[in-house]
SERO-4910 file (N, C-alpha, C, O; in steps of 0.05 Angstrom, whole numbers):
BEGIN
 pado doro    nc1    nc2    nc3   cac1   cac2   cac3    cc1    cc2    cc3    oc1    oc2    oc3
  Met    A    476   1451    822    474   1424    833    498   1406    824    501   1400    800
  Ile    A    517   1396    848    537   1378    842    530   1352    838    516   1339    853
  Thr    A    542   1341    814    531   1313    809    550   1294    817    573   1303    822
  Glu    A    544   1265    820    563   1251    830    587   1247    815    608   1239    826
  Ser    A    585   1252    788    608   1252    772    628   1275    775    652   1273    770
  Lys    A    617   1296    784    633   1321    784    649   1314    814    672   1319    817
  Leu    A    635   1304    831    649   1297    860    670   1278    855    693   1285    863
  Leu    A    667   1255    841    685   1236    838    708   1249    818    730   1237    817
  Asp    A    706   1267    806    724   1284    786    745   1302    807    769   1306    804
  Arg    A    731   1310    824    744   1327    851    763   1307    864    788   1311    867
  Lys    A    750   1285    872    762   1270    889    790   1254    874    809   1245    887
  Ile    A    788   1254    846    811   1240    834    834   1263    832    857   1258    835
  Leu    A    825   1287    827    844   1309    825    861   1314    853    885   1319    854
  Arg    A    842   1311    877    852   1319    901    873   1294    909    894   1298    921
  His    A    865   1270    901    888   1253    912    911   1249    899    930   1239    911
  Gly    A    912   1255    876    934   1259    850    945   1233    845    969   1232    839
  His    A    929   1211    848    939   1185    836    938   1186    807    921   1199    794
  Thr    A    959   1170    798    957   1173    770    939   1148    754    932   1150    731
  Val    A    935   1130    770    914   1109    766    896   1100    788    900   1108    811
  Asp    A    877   1084    781    860   1072    804    869   1057    819    868   1033    812
  Gln    A    881   1064    846    894   1048    864    881   1027    871    893   1005    870
  Ser    A    853   1027    880    837   1003    890    836    980    870    838    956    876
  Leu    A    831    990    843    828    968    821    855    955    821    857    931    826
  Leu    A    877    972    816    905    958    817    912    935    836    920    912    831
  Trp    A    904    947    863    911    929    889    889    907    887    899    885    895
  Leu    A    864    905    878    848    884    880    860    866    860    864    842    867
  Val    A    866    872    836    878    853    819    899    837    822    902    815    812
  Val    A    920    853    841    943    841    852    935    820    871    946    798    873
  Leu    A    912    828    888    903    804    910    890    783    900    892    760    911
  Met    A    875    788    878    866    762    864    884    746    849    877    723    843
  Leu    A    910    757    841    930    740    831    939    727    853    942    702    850
  Gly    A    945    737    877    957    721    898    938    699    912    945    678    923
  Phe    A    911    708    908    891    686    915    888    663    898    876    643    905
  Ser    A    900    669    870    901    650    848    922    631    856    917    607    856
  Leu    A    950    640    864    970    623    870    962    604    896    971    582    898
  Val    A    946    613    911    938    599    935    919    576    925    922    553    935
  Met    A    901    579    908    875    563    900    890    544    881    887    520    883
  Val    A    906    554    863    919    530    847    935    511    858    936    488    849
  Tyr    A    951    519    878    965    503    894    947    482    909    952    458    908
  Ser    A    926    493    922    906    479    933    893    457    916    893    433    922
  Ala    A    883    468    892    871    450    874    887    430    861    875    410    853
  Ser    A    907    430    858    925    417    842    950    400    857    967    386    845
  Val    A    949    404    882    967    387    894    970    360    893    992    350    890
  Ala    A    950    347    895    945    320    897    953    311    868    970    294    864
  Tyr    A    939    322    849    944    314    819    971    317    811    981    298    800
  Ala    A    987    339    815   1009    345    809   1033    325    816   1051    315    803
  Gly    A   1025    321    848   1044    300    858   1046    275    844   1068    267    838
  Gln    A   1025    262    839   1025    237    824   1023    238    794   1023    216    781
  Ala    A   1019    263    779   1026    262    751   1045    277    742   1049    277    717
  Asn    A   1059    293    758   1083    307    749   1106    301    767   1128    307    757
  Gly    A   1105    291    793   1124    283    807   1132    302    832   1147    297    850
  Ser    A   1118    323    827   1122    348    845   1094    361    856   1076    364    840
  Lys    A   1091    368    878   1064    375    884   1066    410    879   1046    423    880
  Trp    A   1092    422    873   1097    449    867   1089    453    840   1082    475    834
  Phe    A   1091    432    820   1090    439    794   1073    460    784   1082    479    773
  Phe    A   1043    457    789   1028    476    779   1026    504    792   1016    524    782
  Leu    A   1037    503    816   1042    527    831   1063    544    819   1060    569    817
  Ile    A   1088    531    809   1114    547    801   1108    552    772   1118    571    762
  Arg    A   1091    536    756   1081    549    730   1063    575    728   1065    595    713
  Gln    A   1045    567    749   1023    597    755   1040    617    761   1036    638    749
  Ala    A   1058    616    776   1077    641    789   1094    649    764   1102    673    760
  Ser    A   1099    633    750   1116    643    724   1099    655    704   1108    674    691
  Tyr    A   1070    646    698   1055    660    684   1047    687    694   1046    707    680
  Ile    A   1043    685    718   1035    715    730   1060    733    726   1057    756    719
  Gly    A   1083    724    730   1103    740    725   1107    751    700   1115    774    697
  Gly    A   1103    736    682   1106    737    648   1084    759    642   1089    779    628
  Gly    A   1059    753    655   1038    768    647   1037    799    657   1028    819    646
  Gly    A   1051    795    681   1053    823    693   1076    842    673   1072    866    667
  Leu    A   1097    829    665   1110    840    648   1096    852    617   1103    873    604
  Leu    A   1079    836    611   1064    839    583   1043    861    590   1036    876    572
  Ala    A   1033    863    614   1016    882    625   1027    912    625   1018    932    614
  Trp    A   1051    909    642   1067    933    643   1074    948    615   1071    972    611
  Ala    A   1084    927    595   1088    941    569   1064    948    552   1065    961    532
  Ala    A   1045    938    562   1018    941    547   1007    973    556    998    989    540
  Phe    A   1010    977    582   1004    998    599   1021   1026    587   1013   1049    589
  Gln    A   1040   1018    577   1058   1043    564   1050   1051    541   1059   1073    535
  Ile    A   1034   1039    523   1028   1045    499   1005   1063    500    986   1057    515
  Pro    A   1002   1087    484    978   1104    490    958   1092    475    963   1077    456
  Met    A    931   1099    484    905   1087    474    906   1094    444    898   1076    429
  Arg    A    915   1121    430    916   1125    402    931   1107    387    926   1106    363
  Val    A    951   1089    398    967   1071    384    951   1046    379    948   1034    358
  Trp    A    938   1039    407    922   1015    403    903   1016    384    898    995    373
  Gln    A    888   1041    377    867   1050    359    879   1047    331    869   1031    315
  Lys    A    901   1063    328    915   1057    301    920   1027    290    919   1020    266
  Tyr    A    928   1011    313    937    982    301    916    967    309    923    943    314
  Ser    A    890    973    313    869    955    324    856    931    302    849    908    308
  Met    A    856    942    278    854    922    251    875    906    249    869    882    246
  Ala    A    905    914    252    921    896    248    925    872    267    933    849    261
  Leu    A    916    881    296    917    863    318    894    843    309    900    820    312
  Leu    A    873    848    300    849    831    293    860    810    271    855    786    273
  Leu    A    875    820    250    886    805    232    899    784    241    894    761    236
  Gly    A    923    794    260    941    775    271    931    754    288    945    734    292
  Ser    A    906    758    299    892    742    316    883    719    298    887    695    303
  Leu    A    868    729    274    855    711    258    873    692    245    867    669    240
  Ile    A    897    702    238    919    682    228    925    662    248    928    639    240
  Leu    A    928    669    274    934    650    292    911    630    300    914    610    314
  Leu    A    891    640    290    866    622    294    867    602    272    857    580    277
  Met    A    879    608    248    881    590    228    901    572    228    899    549    220
  Val    A    925    584    238    948    566    249    940    546    263    943    524    253
  Val    A    926    549    289    927    528    305    903    508    298    895    491    314
  Leu    A    891    511    271    879    487    262    891    467    246    882    445    240
  Val    A    923    479    238    942    465    218    963    449    239    968    425    237
  Val    A    975    468    260    992    456    273    987    455    303   1004    449    320
  Gly    A    961    461    310    956    465    341    957    433    351    956    412    338
  Arg    A    960    437    381    961    408    398    931    404    400    915    422    401
  Glu    A    926    380    401    899    368    407    896    357    434    910    337    441
  Ile    A    876    370    451    873    357    480    848    355    481    832    370    470
  Asn    A    842    331    496    811    323    498    796    333    476    779    350    479
  Gly    A    802    322    450    785    324    425    782    351    416    763    356    401
  Ala    A    799    374    425    798    399    413    823    410    405    841    408    421
  Arg    A    828    420    387    853    434    374    853    464    382    845    481    365
  Arg    A    862    473    406    858    499    408    883    514    424    882    536    436
  Trp    A    909    493    418    930    507    430    959    500    411    965    478    402
  Ile    A    972    521    409    996    522    399   1023    515    414   1031    532    430
  His    A   1036    494    410   1054    488    430   1082    504    425   1096    499    405
  Val    A   1089    521    443   1111    538    440   1134    533    464   1133    545    485
  Gly    A   1152    514    458   1166    511    483   1151    496    505   1139    476    501
  Pro    A   1154    510    530   1141    496    550   1111    509    554   1097    505    574
  Ile    A   1104    528    531   1080    544    535   1062    533    515   1069    528    492
  Asn    A   1034    530    526   1016    521    500    997    549    497    981    556    515
  Leu    A   1001    564    473    991    586    468    962    579    459    959    561    443
  Gln    A    937    593    469    912    592    459    903    617    451    897    635    467
  Pro    A    902    619    421    899    642    405    869    654    410    864    678    410
  Thr    A    851    632    414    827    645    425    824    664    446    806    681    444
  Glu    A    839    665    469    839    689    488    853    711    479    855    728    496
  Phe    A    864    715    459    874    741    448    860    749    428    863    773    422
  Phe    A    845    735    414    821    746    394    801    757    403    786    771    390
  Lys    A    797    749    438    774    764    451    782    796    456    767    815    459
  Leu    A    810    795    456    821    822    462    815    840    442    804    862    444
  Ala    A    828    825    414    831    840    391    798    847    380    795    867    367
  Val    A    777    832    386    753    839    376    743    868    394    730    886    385
  Ile    A    751    866    416    746    894    432    759    918    420    748    939    416
  Leu    A    787    911    413    800    935    404    794    939    371    798    961    361
  Tyr    A    785    922    358    774    926    331    749    941    331    747    962    318
  Leu    A    728    929    346    703    945    347    705    973    359    690    990    349
  Ser    A    721    981    378    726   1002    391    737   1022    369    726   1044    365
  Gly    A    759   1014    355    770   1027    335    747   1033    309    742   1055    299
  Phe    A    738   1012    303    712   1019    281    699   1038    287    699   1058    274
  Phe    A    683   1034    313    664   1054    319    676   1085    318    663   1104    311
  Met    A    698   1086    325    709   1113    322    709   1118    295    701   1141    290
  Arg    A    715   1106    277    724   1117    250    691   1121    235    682   1140    223
  Arg    A    682   1101    239    655   1098    222    630   1090    236    618   1069    231
  Ser    A    622   1108    254    598   1104    268    573   1105    257    553   1093    267
  Glu    A    573   1125    230    549   1123    215    538   1096    204    515   1092    196
  Val    A    557   1079    204    553   1053    192    530   1042    211    511   1033    198
  Leu    A    529   1041    234    509   1034    253    478   1038    245    459   1023    252
  Gln    A    475   1061    227    448   1069    220    437   1053    199    413   1054    193
  His    A    457   1035    188    452   1018    159    459    984    165    481    974    161
  Leu    A    437    969    173    440    944    181    459    927    161    476    911    170
  Arg    A    457    931    132    468    917    116    503    923    118    520    906    113
  Lys    A    508    947    126    536    956    132    545    946    159    569    945    165
  Val    A    528    939    175    534    928    204    543    902    196    563    892    207
  Cys    A    531    888    178    540    865    173    565    859    162    574    837    164
  Trp    A    577    879    148    604    878    136    621    887    159    645    881    157
  Val    A    613    901    181    631    909    200    638    881    214    661    875    220
  Ala    A    617    865    219    618    839    234    628    819    215    630    796    225
  Leu    A    636    822    192    650    798    174    675    791    188    676    767    194
  Pro    A    698    807    197    719    793    206    715    780    235    732    763    244
  Val    A    697    786    246    688    775    274    676    754    269    683    734    282
  Gly    A    659    752    252    642    724    246    666    703    233    667    679    239
  Gly    A    681    715    216    703    696    210    717    681    232    722    657    231
  Gly    A    723    699    252    738    692    277    724    668    291    735    648    299
  Leu    A    698    676    293    677    657    304    677    633    295    677    613    310
  Gly    A    677    633    264    673    609    249    699    588    258    698    563    263
  Leu    A    721    604    258    750    588    261    749    579    290    761    558    294
  Ile    A    736    591    312    737    583    334    718    561    338    722    547    357
  Met    A    696    555    321    681    534    323    691    508    312    683    486    320
  Leu    A    712    511    292    727    486    277    745    479    300    755    456    295
  Gln    A    755    489    324    771    479    340    763    454    357    780    437    363
  Pro    A    738    453    366    719    470    373    718    482    399    730    471    418
  Asp    A    703    508    403    705    522    430    681    537    429    681    561    422
  Phe    A    660    523    437    635    535    442    633    557    461    621    577    453
  Gly    A    644    558    487    650    574    504    657    601    497    645    622    502
  Ser    A    680    597    483    695    625    475    678    635    452    677    659    448
  Phe    A    664    617    436    643    631    415    624    648    432    621    672    426
  Val    A    613    640    448    593    653    465    600    675    473    587    696    468
  Val    A    624    676    488    638    699    502    643    718    484    635    740    491
  Val    A    656    717    458    661    731    436    634    747    426    632    771    421
  Ser    A    613    727    424    586    737    413    573    760    435    558    778    428
  Val    A    580    755    456    566    770    478    579    797    479    568    819    483
  Ile    A    607    793    474    623    819    474    617    838    454    620    862    457
  Ser    A    609    826    429    608    842    402    578    849    403    571    870    391
  Ile    A    558    836    417    532    847    415    530    869    439    513    888    438
  Gly    A    548    866    459    539    884    479    553    914    469    543    936    471
  Leu    A    578    908    458    592    937    445    572    945    427    569    970    428
  Leu    A    555    931    408    537    943    390    516    963    406    509    985    399
  Phe    A    507    947    429    486    962    440    497    987    453    484   1008    452
  Leu    A    521    984    464    529   1009    479    535   1034    462    533   1058    468
  Val    A    543   1023    437    548   1046    414    527   1059    407    530   1082    400
  Gly    A    502   1050    407    483   1059    398    466   1049    375    451   1063    362
  Leu    A    470   1021    373    455   1006    346    428   1010    353    421   1008    377
  Pro    A    407   1016    333    378   1019    339    368    998    347    375    977    337
  Phe    A    352   1000    365    341    980    381    326    956    365    329    933    372
  Arg    A    311    961    344    299    939    328    323    921    317    321    896    317
  Trp    A    345    934    309    364    922    299    379    905    316    388    883    309
  Phe    A    382    914    338    395    903    363    378    875    371    389    854    377
  Ile    A    354    878    369    337    857    372    338    829    349    337    805    355
  Val    A    341    839    331    352    819    304    374    808    311    375    784    311
  Val    A    393    823    316    420    814    322    422    790    343    432    768    340
  Val    A    410    801    365    407    780    387    393    757    377    405    736    382
  Leu    A    371    756    365    356    739    353    368    718    339    366    694    343
  Ala    A    380    731    322    398    715    303    424    699    316    433    678    306
  Gly    A    434    711    337    457    702    355    443    682    366    453    659    362
  Leu    A    421    682    382    414    659    400    403    637    377    406    613    384
  Ser    A    394    640    359    386    619    334    408    604    332    408    580    337
  Gly    A    433    618    322    455    606    311    469    587    337    477    564    334
  Met    A    469    600    358    480    582    382    459    562    389    470    542    399
  Gly    A    432    561    387    416    539    389    422    521    368    423    498    377
  Ala    A    425    522    344    431    506    318    457    493    325    462    470    320
  Leu    A    473    508    337    497    495    342    502    470    362    518    451    362
  Val    A    484    475    378    475    456    403    459    430    393    464    407    398
  Leu    A    438    440    378    422    423    368    438    397    347    434    373    350
  Ile    A    454    408    329    469    392    310    492    375    324    500    355    311
  Ser    A    504    381    345    524    367    359    517    351    385    510    360    406
  Pro    A    521    327    378    511    308    402    525    310    428    513    305    449
  Tyr    A    556    320    428    561    324    452    556    349    467    560    353    491
  Arg    A    545    365    450    536    393    460    509    387    477    503    394    500
  Met    A    494    373    459    464    365    467    465    345    497    448    346    515
  Ala    A    487    329    496    494    313    520    504    330    544    498    321    566
  Arg    A    518    352    542    521    377    563    498    386    571    494    385    595
  Val    A    477    396    553    452    403    559    438    390    577    431    399    599
  Thr    A    433    363    567    417    344    582    429    337    609    416    332    629
  Ala    A    458    338    609    469    336    635    465    360    654    463    357    679
  Phe    A    463    379    644    460    405    662    430    401    671    425    403    695
  Leu    A    412    396    656    382    402    666    385    376    687    375    381    709
  Asp    A    394    355    685    393    332    705    421    315    709    426    293    700
  Pro    A    436    328    723    466    316    722    463    288    736    476    269    728
  Trp    A    447    285    756    443    259    774    431    234    755    429    212    765
  Ala    A    423    239    730    413    215    711    435    205    699    432    187    683
  Asp    A    457    214    704    483    199    693    505    205    710    526    213    699
  Pro    A    505    204    733    526    210    747    557    200    748    575    209    762
  Leu    A    557    181    728    582    176    724    591    176    695    612    166    687
  Gly    A    574    190    682    579    197    654    578    224    647    597    238    655
  Ser    A    558    236    632    554    260    624    554    276    649    564    298    647
  Gly    A    544    271    672    537    285    690    557    287    713    552    299    733
  Tyr    A    582    275    707    598    274    726    616    292    739    621    292    763
  Gln    A    626    309    720    635    336    731    617    355    749    625    367    769
  Leu    A    588    357    737    578    376    749    565    363    774    559    378    793
  Thr    A    560    339    776    552    321    801    573    327    821    565    337    842
  His    A    599    321    818    622    326    835    621    355    843    621    360    868
  Ala    A    621    376    826    624    406    836    602    412    851    603    430    868
  Leu    A    581    399    848    558    406    868    562    389    894    554    397    916
  Met    A    572    372    892    575    359    920    600    373    935    601    376    960
  Ala    A    619    381    918    638    402    933    629    424    947    636    430    970
  Ile    A    614    438    931    599    466    941    582    460    962    581    472    983
  Gly    A    565    437    956    546    430    982    564    422   1008    557    427   1031
  Arg    A    588    410   1002    601    403   1028    613    424   1041    617    421   1065
  Gly    A    621    446   1030    632    470   1039    611    484   1054    619    498   1073
  Gly    A    588    483   1050    567    501   1069    573    528   1071    585    541   1053
  Trp    A    565    539   1094    565    570   1092    597    579   1095    606    598   1083
  Thr    A    610    566   1109    638    578   1114    662    560   1105    685    567   1110
  Gly    A    657    532   1091    674    516   1080    692    499   1097    695    506   1120
  Val    A    706    477   1089    719    460   1106    746    467   1111    759    452   1124
  Gly    A    758    489   1101    781    508   1113    802    496   1085    800    474   1073
  Leu    A    816    515   1080    837    516   1056    853    494   1059    866    489   1080
  Gly    A    853    480   1039    869    450   1036    857    427   1043    866    405   1038
  Ala    A    834    431   1054    819    405   1066    798    397   1049    779    384   1060
  Gly    A    797    402   1025    772    392   1009    780    371    992    800    371    978
  Leu    A    760    347    994    764    323    987    760    321    953    776    305    943
  Glu    A    743    332    936    734    332    914    761    336    895    761    322    874
  Lys    A    780    352    901    800    357    883    817    332    884    834    329    866
  Arg    A    815    316    900    834    289    908    821    266    886    809    246    893
  Phe    A    825    273    862    819    257    836    791    248    831    785    228    818
  Tyr    A    772    269    845    744    265    838    733    281    819    720    274    799
  Leu    A    743    310    829    734    327    808    752    336    782    770    353    784
  Pro    A    746    326    760    765    333    735    770    367    735    753    383    744
  Glu    A    795    374    724    797    402    716    794    420    742    785    443    741
  Ala    A    802    407    767    795    426    793    813    455    791    805    477    797
  His    A    838    449    783    853    479    780    846    497    756    856    519    752
  Thr    A    827    483    738    826    501    719    794    511    715    787    532    726
  Asp    A    775    495    699    754    503    694    735    496    720    713    505    717
  Phe    A    740    483    741    726    478    764    739    492    792    731    488    815
  Ile    A    753    505    786    766    516    810    747    528    831    751    526    855
  Thr    A    725    542    818    702    555    836    694    534    855    692    540    879
  Ala    A    689    509    847    673    491    864    694    484    883    687    475    904
  Val    A    722    486    879    744    476    901    741    503    922    741    500    946
  Ile    A    738    528    911    736    551    929    712    549    944    711    556    968
  Gly    A    690    538    930    662    534    946    669    511    972    660    514    995
  Glu    A    684    493    965    686    472    982    699    480   1006    691    472   1028
  Glu    A    727    498   1003    745    502   1023    737    526   1040    742    526   1065
  Phe    A    721    550   1024    712    572   1034    682    579   1033    672    602   1036
  Gly    A    671    561   1029    643    559   1035    625    585   1021    633    606   1011
  Phe    A    601    577   1022    583    600   1009    590    627   1013    589    642    993
  Leu    A    598    636   1037    612    665   1039    635    667   1024    637    689   1012
  Gly    A    652    653   1020    678    653   1002    671    659    977    682    676    965
  Met    A    651    644    966    643    645    943    629    675    935    633    686    913
  Met    A    613    685    953    599    711    949    622    733    952    617    753    937
  Ala    A    642    733    965    661    748    967    677    754    943    686    776    936
  Leu    A    680    725    929    692    724    902    679    740    880    691    754    864
  Thr    A    649    733    884    633    745    864    632    773    867    633    788    847
  Ala    A    630    783    890    634    815    901    659    827    884    657    848    871
  Cys    A    680    812    888    704    821    874    702    823    841    711    844    831
  Tyr    A    691    806    827    684    810    800    662    830    791    662    844    770
  Leu    A    642    830    813    620    850    807    636    880    805    632    897    788
  Trp    A    653    883    827    669    909    835    683    918    809    681    942    801
  Leu    A    700    897    795    716    898    774    704    911    751    714    929    739
  Val    A    675    896    746    656    904    724    645    929    726    639    940    704
  Trp    A    639    944    751    628    967    759    654    991    756    650   1015    751
  Arg    A    678    980    761    694   1001    759    703   1002    728    710   1024    720
  Ala    A    703    982    711    711    980    683    683   1002    672    689   1024    662
  Phe    A    661    995    675    642   1013    665    640   1044    673    633   1063    659
  Ser    A    649   1044    700    653   1071    707    674   1088    697    671   1113    696
  Ile    A    700   1075    689    723   1085    672    711   1090    650    712   1114    646
  Gly    A    698   1076    631    688   1077    610    667   1102    607    665   1115    586
  Lys    A    653   1108    626    634   1129    627    645   1154    632    635   1174    624
  Met    A    671   1153    648    686   1178    650    702   1185    621    702   1208    612
  Ala    A    713   1166    608    726   1173    585    704   1181    566    711   1197    548
  Arg    A    680   1171    566    660   1178    547    655   1213    556    655   1230    538
  Asp    A    653   1218    575    645   1245    586    667   1263    577    662   1286    570
  Leu    A    694   1252    576    719   1272    570    727   1270    546    750   1275    539
  Glu    A    703   1261    525    705   1255    493    727   1236    485    737   1235    462
  Leu    A    734   1216    511    759   1198    499    743   1171    487    744   1149    499
  Phe    A    729   1176    464    713   1150    458    723   1121    454    711   1101    461
  Phe    A    747   1123    443    757   1100    437    769   1085    463    770   1061    462
  Gly    A    777   1097    485    778   1090    514    756   1078    528    757   1058    541
  Ala    A    733   1095    522    707   1090    536    698   1060    526    693   1043    543
  Phe    A    696   1053    493    691   1031    483    709   1008    494    700    985    499
  Val    A    738   1015    496    750    992    502    747    984    534    751    960    540
  Ala    A    742   1001    551    737   1001    579    711    982    582    712    962    596
  Ser    A    689    991    568    666    980    570    663    945    558    649    927    566
  Gly    A    684    947    536    689    915    526    699    897    545    691    874    548
  Val    A    720    909    563    732    895    579    718    890    602    721    868    613
  Gly    A    701    908    614    680    901    633    662    881    625    656    864    642
  Ile    A    650    880    596    636    861    585    647    827    589    635    810    601
  Trp    A    670    825    579    691    808    577    691    793    605    685    770    610
  Leu    A    699    813    623    701    801    655    680    791    667    681    772    682
  Gly    A    655    805    662    628    803    672    617    776    657    607    759    672
  Ile    A    618    771    632    606    745    623    624    722    625    615    700    618
  Gln    A    648    725    632    661    706    629    667    691    661    672    667    663
  Ser    A    665    706    679    665    702    707    638    689    713    636    669    728
  Phe    A    614    703    700    587    696    703    588    667    691    577    653    708
  Phe    A    594    656    673    596    636    656    607    611    679    594    593    689
  Asn    A    631    618    682    648    601    703    638    596    723    633    573    728
  Ile    A    631    612    738    611    609    767    583    597    763    572    583    780
  Gly    A    570    603    737    549    591    733    548    560    727    533    544    737
  Val    A    566    555    710    575    524    708    580    509    732    570    487    735
  Asn    A    595    521    750    601    506    774    579    500    794    580    481    810
  Ile    A    557    520    792    534    514    813    514    504    797    492    505    808
  Gly    A    515    493    773    491    483    761    474    503    745    451    497    738
  Leu    A    482    520    741    462    541    736    467    543    697    448    550    684
  Leu    A    485    539    687    492    535    659    506    508    654    518    494    671
  Pro    A    502    502    626    517    478    613    544    482    619    554    504    622
  Thr    A    558    458    622    590    460    622    600    473    595    590    466    574
  Lys    A    619    490    595    626    504    572    660    508    569    671    517    549
  Gly    A    673    501    590    699    495    588    718    526    589    738    530    576
  Leu    A    708    542    605    717    570    606    726    573    638    714    566    658
  Thr    A    752    585    634    768    592    661    755    614    677    741    631    665
  Leu    A    759    613    703    758    635    722    772    659    717    795    658    726
  Pro    A    766    681    704    787    704    704    804    707    726    794    705    749
  Leu    A    833    711    724    851    718    743    852    694    767    867    697    787
  Ile    A    839    678    764    845    656    787    851    627    776    868    613    787
  Ser    A    836    615    751    843    589    745    870    592    732    881    613    725
  Phe    A    882    565    731    910    557    722    907    563    692    886    559    679
  Gly    A    931    574    682    935    575    651    950    602    646    950    621    662
  Gly    A    962    602    622    977    620    615    963    638    594    957    661    602
  Ser    A    957    633    571    941    653    552    917    664    564    912    688    560
  Ala    A    906    653    575    877    667    590    886    689    608    878    712    605
  Leu    A    905    682    628    912    700    643    930    725    631    928    747    641
  Trp    A    946    718    609    961    739    597    946    759    584    953    783    584
  Ala    A    920    747    570    902    764    555    885    784    575    883    808    571
  Met    A    872    769    598    860    781    614    882    810    631    873    832    638
  Leu    A    910    802    634    925    819    646    928    845    628    926    868    637
  Ile    A    935    837    599    935    856    581    910    875    581    913    899    582
  Ala    A    887    862    578    862    880    577    855    898    601    843    919    598
  Leu    A    863    888    627    864    900    656    885    927    653    882    949    664
  Ala    A    907    919    637    925    939    639    916    966    618    925    989    622
  Leu    A    901    959    598    887    975    582    870    989    595    872   1013    592
  Leu    A    849    981    610    833    992    626    846   1014    646    834   1036    650
  Leu    A    873   1006    658    886   1025    673    895   1050    654    895   1073    662
  Arg    A    902   1043    634    913   1060    616    893   1082    605    899   1105    600
  Val    A    872   1070    602    841   1089    601    837   1107    620    830   1130    616
  Asp    A    842   1096    645    835   1114    673    861   1130    673    858   1153    679
  Tyr    A    885   1123    668    909   1144    668    905   1164    650    913   1186    658
  Glu    A    894   1162    626    892   1187    605    866   1199    607    862   1217    591
  Asn    A    845   1190    627    822   1202    640    838   1227    656    836   1251    653
  Arg    A    852   1212    675    857   1231    695    877   1251    685    877   1273    695
  Arg    A    896   1245    667    913   1265    651    895   1285    638    901   1308    645
  Lys    A    878   1283    623    859   1302    614    844   1319    632    840   1343    628
  Met    A    835   1308    653    826   1321    672    840   1339    688    830   1357    701
  Arg    A    867   1335    686    885   1357    698    898   1374    675    918   1387    680
  Gly    A    886   1374    653    895   1392    630    918   1385    612    926   1402    596
  Phe    A    929   1362    614    945   1347    599    940   1338    572    916   1332    568
  Asn    A    957   1335    551    946   1317    528    951   1293    528    973   1286    538
  Val    A    933   1275    518    937   1251    516    938   1239    487    942   1215    484
***
């Protein structure tokens, strides 16, 4: 009997492509859509605050160009090299997380950015990628550790240290994303189920405690539960996001015709760009965007499964980690914009304005394509 996996293997060998062309072109198309939406969402604000309506569009284009070069360079590096230096990359990202607390630029009460010339570098975004590489590399070297819960705690110590540094910034949204990535990889690598439940419960308890001891996080939770109770205060962002999406209806008001981005909806070109998309492209547009993310996540896990079947286990873990990261961050951003989740300050992957988040995600997707490339080489009988 010919399985679906074998049929896919035959299709890959028949076409002769070195990487997944559909994955590559979808990323390119989403980056093009990012330019359109960043310009649309920021045009009014940029014209008033920066003197040029093209300000954010030009910067986003430069970020995409720089990110493309970084992604190309990352793709050239074999996965065995990424595995070899995974611990060094994690240590480097931890150092950056410490540096940002000392010399970082404070914006809106959070110290998350290192000012480097015209660029605000956000170390947290690169820590997410470093955690995926570190855990994937560790699982390759010491998978037997997973059979002993005390040893699992030692494995998690560097990640826990990074999470602590993230909370000192503070950045609760990234804290949750890194936690979910770590727990998801532990589950996929085969952590015994009873211990997995313990880890999940401990993580949820810790997150709950962080919310309870922080007045402004509690305010976000209460605003999420009833944003209309304080529409000019804690519920301001969410109420305007919901009004934007509601105004868009099924098909939207048309590209550029949105009203909420005109000084009503804060962070319209970053955290709340999904609401602008909902207003201008409607419910159907948001569903199409959601389908793109679902497809990217499915491809990431499919590539990871193929790598596992080919016994390229490091690549399998990395691909799965990238899939978890893409899925959870896009879910959180869309969930916040539609009122499903409390406000967390997370960008929409590949779409929102920003340099560090875009660069880290493009490098991660380049590694995903590299895993796919090495899968195809091994299927054709070449060494990887």
